[in-house]
DSSP file (Angstrom, degrees, kcal/mol; ACC not computed):
  #  RESIDUE AA STRUCTURE BP1 BP2  ACC     N-H-->O    O-->H-N    N-H-->O    O-->H-N    TCO  KAPPA ALPHA  PHI   PSI    X-CA   Y-CA   Z-CA
    1    1 A M     >        0   0    0      0, 0.0     4,-0.9     0, 0.0     0, 0.0   0.000 360.0 360.0 360.0 -38.0    1.3   14.4    8.1
    2    2 A L  T  4> +     0   0    0      2,-0.2     5,-2.3     1,-0.2     4,-0.2   0.875 360.0  54.7 -72.6 -36.3   -0.1   10.9    8.8
    3    3 A E  T >45S+     0   0    0      1,-0.2     3,-1.7     3,-0.2    -1,-0.2   0.904 104.5  54.1 -60.5 -40.7    1.1   11.0   12.3
    4    4 A R  T 345S+     0   0    0      1,-0.3    -1,-0.2     2,-0.1    -2,-0.2   0.800 104.5  56.3 -64.3 -26.9   -0.7   14.2   13.0
    5    5 A A  T 3<5S-     0   0    0     -4,-0.9    -1,-0.3    -3,-0.2    -2,-0.2   0.460 127.9 -99.2 -83.1  -0.7   -3.9   12.5   11.7
    6    6 A G  T < 5S+     0   0    0     -3,-1.7     2,-0.3     1,-0.3    -3,-0.2   0.530  78.6 133.5  99.2   6.9   -3.4    9.8   14.3
    7    7 A Y      < -     0   0    0     -5,-2.3     2,-0.4     1,-0.0    -1,-0.3  -0.665  55.5-126.3 -92.7 148.1   -1.8    7.0   12.3
    8    8 A D        -     0   0    0     -2,-0.3     2,-0.4     2,-0.0    -5,-0.0  -0.783  32.6-160.1 -86.3 132.6    1.2    5.0   13.4
    9    9 A V        -     0   0    0     -2,-0.4     2,-0.4     2,-0.0    -6,-0.0  -0.957  15.7-170.8-123.9 134.8    3.8    5.2   10.6
   10   10 A F        -     0   0    0     -2,-0.4     2,-0.3     2,-0.0    -2,-0.0  -0.978  17.0-151.5-119.9 136.9    6.8    2.9    9.9
   11   11 A L        -     0   0    0     -2,-0.4     2,-0.3    10,-0.0    -2,-0.0  -0.809  13.3-169.7-114.3 150.8    9.3    3.9    7.2
   12   12 A A        -     0   0    0     -2,-0.3     6,-0.0     1,-0.0     3,-0.0  -0.984  17.7-146.2-131.7 143.8   11.6    2.0    4.9
   13   13 A V  S    S+     0   0    0     -2,-0.3     2,-0.3     1,-0.0    -1,-0.0   0.599  79.1  12.0 -89.5 -12.0   14.4    3.8    2.9
   14   14 A N  S  > S-     0   0    0     22,-0.1     4,-2.0     1,-0.1    24,-0.2  -0.950  82.8 -97.1-154.4 173.0   14.1    1.5   -0.2
   15   15 A G  H  > S+     0   0    0     22,-1.5     4,-2.4    24,-0.6     5,-0.2   0.865 117.5  53.8 -63.9 -40.1   12.0   -1.2   -1.8
   16   16 A R  H  > S+     0   0    0     21,-0.4     4,-2.1     1,-0.2    -1,-0.2   0.940 112.6  43.5 -62.8 -46.7   13.9   -4.1   -0.5
   17   17 A D  H  > S+     0   0    0      1,-0.2     4,-2.7     2,-0.2    -1,-0.2   0.846 111.7  56.3 -68.2 -32.8   13.7   -2.9    3.1
   18   18 A G  H  X S+     0   0    0     -4,-2.0     4,-2.2     2,-0.2    -2,-0.2   0.909 107.5  46.9 -64.0 -42.3   10.0   -2.0    2.6
   19   19 A V  H  X S+     0   0    0     -4,-2.4     4,-2.1     2,-0.2    -2,-0.2   0.934 114.1  48.1 -63.0 -46.2    9.1   -5.6    1.5
   20   20 A A  H  X S+     0   0    0     -4,-2.1     4,-1.7     1,-0.2    -2,-0.2   0.914 112.7  48.4 -62.0 -42.8   11.1   -7.0    4.4
   21   21 A A  H  X S+     0   0    0     -4,-2.7     4,-3.2     1,-0.2     5,-0.4   0.881 110.0  51.3 -63.9 -39.1    9.4   -4.6    6.9
   22   22 A A  H  X S+     0   0    0     -4,-2.2     4,-2.0     1,-0.2    -1,-0.2   0.882 109.5  50.5 -67.5 -37.9    5.9   -5.4    5.5
   23   23 A R  H  < S+     0   0    0     -4,-2.1    -1,-0.2     1,-0.2    -2,-0.2   0.878 118.6  38.8 -66.0 -36.7    6.5   -9.2    5.9
   24   24 A L  H  < S+     0   0    0     -4,-1.7    -2,-0.2    -5,-0.2    -1,-0.2   0.908 126.8  31.2 -79.3 -44.7    7.7   -8.7    9.5
   25   25 A Q  H  < S-     0   0    0     -4,-3.2    -3,-0.2    -5,-0.2    -2,-0.2   0.712  83.6-151.4 -91.9 -22.5    5.2   -6.0   10.7
   26   26 A K     <  -     0   0    0     -4,-2.0    -4,-0.1    -5,-0.4    -3,-0.1   0.956  23.5-157.0  47.0  65.0    2.2   -6.9    8.6
   27   27 A P        -     0   0    0      0, 0.0     3,-0.1     0, 0.0    -1,-0.1  -0.151  23.9-120.6 -68.8 166.1    0.8   -3.3    8.5
   28   28 A D  S    S+     0   0    0      1,-0.2     2,-0.3    29,-0.1    75,-0.1   0.703  96.0   9.9 -74.4 -23.7   -2.9   -2.4    7.9
   29   29 A L        -     0   0    0     28,-0.2     2,-0.5     2,-0.0    -1,-0.2  -0.987  65.1-146.6-158.5 145.3   -1.9   -0.4    4.9
   30   30 A I  E     -a   59   0A   0     28,-2.6    30,-3.1    -2,-0.3     2,-0.5  -0.981   7.7-171.3-121.8 126.9    1.2    0.2    2.7
   31   31 A L  E     -a   60   0A   0     -2,-0.5     2,-0.4    28,-0.2    30,-0.2  -0.981  20.7-180.0-111.5 125.1    1.9    3.6    1.0
   32   32 A M  E     -a   61   0A   0     28,-2.8    30,-2.9    -2,-0.5     2,-0.2  -0.986  28.7-133.6-138.8 129.8    4.8    3.2   -1.4
   33   33 A D  E     -a   62   0A   0     -2,-0.4     3,-0.5    28,-0.2    30,-0.2  -0.571  15.2-146.0 -71.1 138.7    6.7    5.4   -3.7
   34   34 A L  S    S+     0   0    0     28,-1.0     7,-2.5    -2,-0.2     2,-0.5   0.770  91.0  63.2 -78.5 -24.4    7.3    3.8   -7.1
   35   35 A G  S    S+     0   0    0      5,-0.2    -1,-0.2     6,-0.1     5,-0.1  -0.288  73.2 144.0 -98.1  49.0   10.7    5.4   -7.6
   36   36 A M        -     0   0    0     -2,-0.5   -22,-0.1    -3,-0.5     2,-0.1  -0.503  48.7-112.0 -84.8 154.5   12.6    3.8   -4.8
   37   37 A P  S    S+     0   0    0      0, 0.0     2,-2.7     0, 0.0   -22,-1.5  -0.346  92.1  17.2 -76.8 165.8   16.2    2.8   -4.9
   38   38 A E  S    S+     0   0    0    -24,-0.2     2,-0.3   -23,-0.1   -24,-0.1  -0.181 138.3  21.4  68.1 -46.0   17.5   -0.8   -4.8
   39   39 A M  S    S-     0   0    0     -2,-2.7   -24,-0.6     4,-0.0    -3,-0.1  -0.898  86.2-135.1-148.5 118.6   14.0   -2.2   -5.7
   40   40 A D     >  -     0   0    0     -2,-0.3     4,-2.6    -5,-0.1    -5,-0.2  -0.189  28.3-104.0 -73.4 168.8   11.5    0.0   -7.4
   41   41 A G  H  > S+     0   0    0     -7,-2.5     4,-2.7     1,-0.2     5,-0.2   0.810 117.7  57.3 -65.0 -31.5    7.8    0.2   -6.3
   42   42 A W  H  > S+     0   0    0     -8,-0.5     4,-1.9     2,-0.2    -1,-0.2   0.937 111.7  41.9 -64.4 -44.8    6.6   -1.9   -9.2
   43   43 A H  H  > S+     0   0    0      2,-0.2     4,-2.2     1,-0.2    -2,-0.2   0.922 115.4  50.3 -67.1 -45.5    8.9   -4.8   -8.3
   44   44 A A  H  X S+     0   0    0     -4,-2.6     4,-2.7     1,-0.2     5,-0.2   0.922 108.7  52.4 -59.8 -44.4    8.1   -4.4   -4.6
   45   45 A A  H  X S+     0   0    0     -4,-2.7     4,-2.5     1,-0.2     5,-0.2   0.917 108.7  50.8 -58.1 -43.8    4.4   -4.4   -5.2
   46   46 A G  H  X S+     0   0    0     -4,-1.9     4,-1.2     1,-0.2    -1,-0.2   0.899 111.3  47.6 -61.1 -40.5    4.7   -7.6   -7.2
   47   47 A K  H  X S+     0   0    0     -4,-2.2     4,-0.7     2,-0.2    -2,-0.2   0.919 112.6  48.8 -66.6 -43.2    6.7   -9.3   -4.4
   48   48 A L  H >< S+     0   0    0     -4,-2.7     3,-0.6     1,-0.2     6,-0.3   0.897 112.7  46.7 -64.5 -39.4    4.2   -8.1   -1.8
   49   49 A K  H 3< S+     0   0    0     -4,-2.5    -1,-0.2    28,-0.3    -2,-0.2   0.701 110.6  53.5 -78.4 -18.6    1.1   -9.3   -3.7
   50   50 A A  H 3< S+     0   0    0     -4,-1.2     2,-0.5    -5,-0.2    -1,-0.2   0.587  93.4  87.6 -86.0 -11.4    2.8  -12.7   -4.5
   51   51 A D  S XX S-     0   0    0     -4,-0.7     4,-2.1    -3,-0.6     3,-1.0  -0.771  72.0-144.5 -96.9 128.7    3.5  -13.3   -0.8
   52   52 A E  T 34 S+     0   0    0     -2,-0.5     4,-0.3     1,-0.2    -1,-0.1   0.801  99.5  54.5 -57.7 -32.0    0.8  -15.1    1.3
   53   53 A T  T 34 S+     0   0    0      1,-0.2    -1,-0.2     2,-0.1    -4,-0.1   0.721 123.6  22.4 -78.3 -21.2    1.7  -13.0    4.4
   54   54 A T  T X4 S+     0   0    0     -3,-1.0     3,-1.6    -6,-0.3    -2,-0.2   0.496  91.1  96.8-124.2  -6.4    1.3   -9.6    2.6
   55   55 A K  T 3< S+     0   0    0     -4,-2.1    -3,-0.1     1,-0.3    -2,-0.1   0.756  86.2  51.1 -64.8 -25.1   -1.0  -10.1   -0.4
   56   56 A S  T 3  S+     0   0    0     -4,-0.3    -1,-0.3    -8,-0.1    -2,-0.1   0.492  83.3 107.3 -91.9  -1.3   -4.1   -8.9    1.3
   57   57 A I  S <  S-     0   0    0     -3,-1.6   -28,-0.2    -9,-0.2   -29,-0.1  -0.643  81.0-113.1 -76.4 124.0   -2.6   -5.7    2.7
   58   58 A P        -     0   0    0      0, 0.0   -28,-2.6     0, 0.0     2,-0.5  -0.374  35.9-160.9 -58.1 133.5   -4.0   -2.7    0.8
   59   59 A L  E     -a   30   0A   0     19,-0.2    21,-3.6   -30,-0.2    22,-1.2  -0.975   8.9-171.8-126.5 120.1   -1.1   -1.1   -1.2
   60   60 A F  E     -ab  31  81A   0    -30,-3.1   -28,-2.8    -2,-0.5     2,-0.4  -0.945  17.1-137.7-116.1 131.3   -1.2    2.4   -2.6
   61   61 A A  E     -ab  32  82A   0     20,-2.5    22,-3.4    -2,-0.5     2,-0.5  -0.703  13.5-164.8 -84.4 131.3    1.4    3.9   -4.9
   62   62 A L  E     +ab  33  83A   0    -30,-2.9   -28,-1.0    -2,-0.4     2,-0.3  -0.981  29.2 149.1-112.5 123.9    2.5    7.4   -4.1
   63   63 A T  E     - b   0  84A   0     20,-2.4    22,-2.7    -2,-0.5   -30,-0.0  -0.996  59.7-139.0-157.1 156.6    4.3    8.9   -7.1
   64   64 A A  S    S+     0   0    0     -2,-0.3     2,-0.6    20,-0.2    -1,-0.1   0.521  78.5 107.6 -89.1  -9.0    5.2   12.0   -9.1
   65   65 A H        +     0   0    0      1,-0.2    -2,-0.1     5,-0.1   -31,-0.0  -0.593  40.9 168.9 -68.7 115.2    4.7    9.8  -12.2
   66   66 A T        +     0   0    0     -2,-0.6    -1,-0.2    18,-0.1    18,-0.1   0.394  30.3 117.4-114.7   3.7    1.4   11.2  -13.6
   67   67 A L  S >> S-     0   0    0      1,-0.1     4,-1.3     4,-0.0     3,-1.0  -0.476  71.8-123.2 -72.4 142.0    1.2    9.6  -17.1
   68   68 A P  H 3> S+     0   0    0      0, 0.0     4,-2.1     0, 0.0     5,-0.2   0.842 112.0  59.3 -53.2 -35.2   -1.8    7.3  -17.6
   69   69 A N  H 3> S+     0   0    0      1,-0.2     4,-2.4     2,-0.2     5,-0.1   0.860 101.2  54.4 -63.4 -35.2    0.6    4.4  -18.4
   70   70 A E  H <> S+     0   0    0     -3,-1.0     4,-2.2     2,-0.2    -1,-0.2   0.879 107.0  50.0 -67.4 -38.9    2.3    4.7  -15.0
   71   71 A R  H  X S+     0   0    0     -4,-1.3     4,-2.4     2,-0.2    -2,-0.2   0.925 111.7  48.6 -61.3 -46.3   -1.1    4.3  -13.2
   72   72 A R  H  X S+     0   0    0     -4,-2.1     4,-2.6     1,-0.2    -2,-0.2   0.913 110.7  50.6 -61.7 -43.7   -1.8    1.2  -15.3
   73   73 A R  H  X S+     0   0    0     -4,-2.4     4,-1.8     1,-0.2    -1,-0.2   0.904 110.0  50.6 -61.3 -42.4    1.6   -0.2  -14.6
   74   74 A A  H  X>S+     0   0    0     -4,-2.2     5,-2.3     2,-0.2     4,-0.6   0.924 112.1  46.1 -63.3 -45.0    1.2    0.3  -10.9
   75   75 A M  H ><5S+     0   0    0     -4,-2.4     3,-0.9     1,-0.2    -2,-0.2   0.898 111.4  51.9 -67.6 -38.1   -2.2   -1.4  -10.8
   76   76 A E  H 3<5S+     0   0    0     -4,-2.6    -1,-0.2     1,-0.2    -2,-0.2   0.818 104.5  57.8 -64.7 -30.0   -0.9   -4.3  -12.9
   77   77 A A  H 3<5S-     0   0    0     -4,-1.8   -28,-0.3    -5,-0.2    -1,-0.2   0.663 132.0 -90.7 -74.6 -14.2    1.9   -4.7  -10.4
   78   78 A G  T <<5S+     0   0    0     -3,-0.9   -19,-0.2    -4,-0.6    -3,-0.2   0.409  74.6 147.5 122.5  -0.4   -0.6   -5.2   -7.6
   79   79 A C      < -     0   0    0     -5,-2.3    -1,-0.3    -6,-0.2   -19,-0.2  -0.410  36.3-155.3 -66.7 142.5   -1.2   -1.7   -6.3
   80   80 A D  S    S+     0   0    0    -21,-3.6     2,-0.3     1,-0.2   -20,-0.2   0.610  75.4   7.6 -91.1 -16.8   -4.8   -1.2   -5.0
   81   81 A G  E     -b   60   0A   0    -22,-1.2   -20,-2.5    -7,-0.1     2,-0.4  -0.964  63.3-140.5-158.7 169.2   -4.7    2.6   -5.5
   82   82 A Y  E     -b   61   0A   0     -2,-0.3     2,-0.5   -22,-0.2   -20,-0.2  -0.989  11.1-171.1-144.6 124.9   -2.6    5.3   -7.0
   83   83 A V  E     -b   62   0A   0    -22,-3.4   -20,-2.4    -2,-0.4     2,-0.3  -0.978  13.3-147.9-124.0 121.3   -1.9    8.8   -5.6
   84   84 A S  E     -b   63   0A   0     -2,-0.5   -20,-0.2   -22,-0.2   -18,-0.1  -0.640  32.7 -88.6 -86.7 142.0   -0.1   11.5   -7.6
   85   85 A K  S    S+     0   0    0    -22,-2.7     2,-0.1    -2,-0.3    -1,-0.0  -0.665 104.0  60.6 -84.7 148.3    2.1   14.1   -6.0
   86   86 A P  S    S-     0   0    0      0, 0.0     2,-0.4     0, 0.0    -2,-0.1   0.521  88.8-141.5 -69.9 148.0    1.5   16.7   -4.8
   87   87 A I        -     0   0    0     -2,-0.1     2,-0.8    -4,-0.1    -2,-0.1  -0.662   3.5-142.5 -86.6 131.4   -0.9   15.1   -2.4
   88   88 A H     >  -     0   0    0     -2,-0.4     4,-2.4     1,-0.2     5,-0.2  -0.863  17.0-148.4 -94.3 111.0   -4.1   16.9   -1.5
   89   89 A M  H  > S+     0   0    0     -2,-0.8     4,-3.1     1,-0.2     5,-0.3   0.820  87.3  52.2 -55.7 -45.7   -4.5   16.1    2.2
   90   90 A D  H  > S+     0   0    0      1,-0.2     4,-2.2     2,-0.2    -1,-0.2   0.960 116.1  40.0 -60.3 -52.2   -8.3   15.9    2.6
   91   91 A G  H  > S+     0   0    0      1,-0.2     4,-2.3     2,-0.2    -1,-0.2   0.891 115.8  52.5 -63.0 -38.6   -8.8   13.5   -0.3
   92   92 A F  H  X S+     0   0    0     -4,-2.4     4,-2.2     2,-0.2    -2,-0.2   0.930 110.1  46.4 -65.3 -46.0   -5.7   11.5    0.7
   93   93 A L  H  X S+     0   0    0     -4,-3.1     4,-2.5     1,-0.2    -1,-0.2   0.877 112.3  51.6 -64.5 -37.6   -6.9   11.1    4.4
   94   94 A N  H  X S+     0   0    0     -4,-2.2     4,-2.5    -5,-0.3    -1,-0.2   0.907 109.2  50.6 -64.2 -40.8  -10.3   10.1    3.2
   95   95 A M  H  X S+     0   0    0     -4,-2.3     4,-2.1     2,-0.2    -2,-0.2   0.912 111.7  47.2 -62.1 -43.2   -8.8    7.5    0.8
   96   96 A I  H  X S+     0   0    0     -4,-2.2     4,-2.1     2,-0.2    -2,-0.2   0.931 111.6  50.3 -65.3 -46.0   -6.7    6.0    3.7
   97   97 A A  H  X S+     0   0    0     -4,-2.5     4,-1.8     1,-0.2    -2,-0.2   0.911 111.3  49.4 -60.2 -41.6   -9.7    5.9    6.0
   98   98 A G  H  X S+     0   0    0     -4,-2.5     4,-2.4     1,-0.2    -1,-0.2   0.884 108.1  53.4 -63.9 -38.1  -11.8    4.1    3.4
   99   99 A A  H  X S+     0   0    0     -4,-2.1     4,-2.5     1,-0.2    -1,-0.2   0.867 106.9  52.2 -65.5 -35.6   -9.0    1.6    2.8
  100  100 A F  H  X S+     0   0    0     -4,-2.1     4,-2.4     2,-0.2    -1,-0.2   0.905 110.2  48.4 -66.1 -41.7   -9.0    0.8    6.5
  101  101 A V  H  X S+     0   0    0     -4,-1.8     4,-2.2     2,-0.2    -2,-0.2   0.944 113.8  45.8 -63.7 -48.4  -12.7    0.2    6.5
  102  102 A V  H  X S+     0   0    0     -4,-2.4     4,-2.3     1,-0.2    -2,-0.2   0.916 113.6  49.4 -60.7 -44.6  -12.6   -2.1    3.4
  103  103 A N  H  X S+     0   0    0     -4,-2.5     4,-2.6     1,-0.2    -1,-0.2   0.902 110.0  51.2 -63.8 -41.4   -9.6   -4.0    4.8
  104  104 A K  H  X S+     0   0    0     -4,-2.4     4,-2.1     1,-0.2    -1,-0.2   0.902 110.4  49.1 -61.5 -41.3  -11.3   -4.5    8.2
  105  105 A E  H  X S+     0   0    0     -4,-2.2     4,-2.2     2,-0.2    -2,-0.2   0.896 110.8  50.5 -64.5 -41.0  -14.4   -5.8    6.4
  106  106 A K  H  X S+     0   0    0     -4,-2.3     4,-2.4     2,-0.2    -2,-0.2   0.905 109.8  50.1 -63.2 -42.8  -12.2   -8.2    4.3
  107  107 A K  H  X S+     0   0    0     -4,-2.6     4,-2.2     1,-0.2    -1,-0.2   0.917 111.0  49.5 -61.5 -42.6  -10.5   -9.5    7.4
  108  108 A K  H  X S+     0   0    0     -4,-2.1     4,-2.2     1,-0.2    -2,-0.2   0.906 110.7  49.7 -64.7 -41.2  -13.8  -10.1    9.1
  109  109 A A  H  X S+     0   0    0     -4,-2.2     4,-2.3     2,-0.2    -1,-0.2   0.894 109.9  50.7 -65.5 -40.1  -15.1  -12.0    6.1
  110  110 A R  H  X S+     0   0    0     -4,-2.4     4,-2.1     2,-0.2    -2,-0.2   0.905 110.6  49.6 -64.1 -40.3  -12.0  -14.2    5.9
  111  111 A K  H  X S+     0   0    0     -4,-2.2     4,-1.7     1,-0.2    -2,-0.2   0.901 110.3  50.5 -64.9 -40.1  -12.4  -15.0    9.6
  112  112 A T  H  X S+     0   0    0     -4,-2.2     4,-1.9     1,-0.2    -1,-0.2   0.891 109.4  51.1 -65.2 -39.1  -16.0  -15.9    9.1
  113  113 A Q  H  < S+     0   0    0     -4,-2.3    -1,-0.2     1,-0.2    -2,-0.2   0.886 108.6  51.6 -64.2 -38.8  -15.1  -18.2    6.1
  114  114 A K  H  < S+     0   0    0     -4,-2.1    -1,-0.2     1,-0.2    -2,-0.2   0.859 110.2  49.3 -65.6 -35.2  -12.5  -20.0    8.3
  115  115 A I  H  <        0   0    0     -4,-1.7    -1,-0.2     1,-0.2    -2,-0.2   0.869 360.0 360.0 -72.7 -38.6  -15.1  -20.6   11.0
  116  116 A S     <        0   0    0     -4,-1.9    -1,-0.2    -5,-0.1    -2,-0.2   0.491 360.0 360.0 -80.0 360.0  -17.7  -22.0    8.6
């Protein structure tokens, strides 16, 4: 669905591989299921946000967990947003587009700070 919307997508089959791929590829955005094997999404989010090379990448949890406590746990682990399944495409694509704009502005601000 994201490819059809014009985004480049890279996949990882578990949390451990996802963290490694994010460190290597430094994507503009990470969408991550919380219920992954080998390393769950909460643990992976914590690792990504603790790492200097990945901490500024917007990270959104995609999950079937809909309890309010699960949303809180995801945000405490470092997720910047939370999307419950089933995903409603219009709102989802708008959220992703907004995250790209915000991330681009943050990158520009960091570059400006480094120059001054």
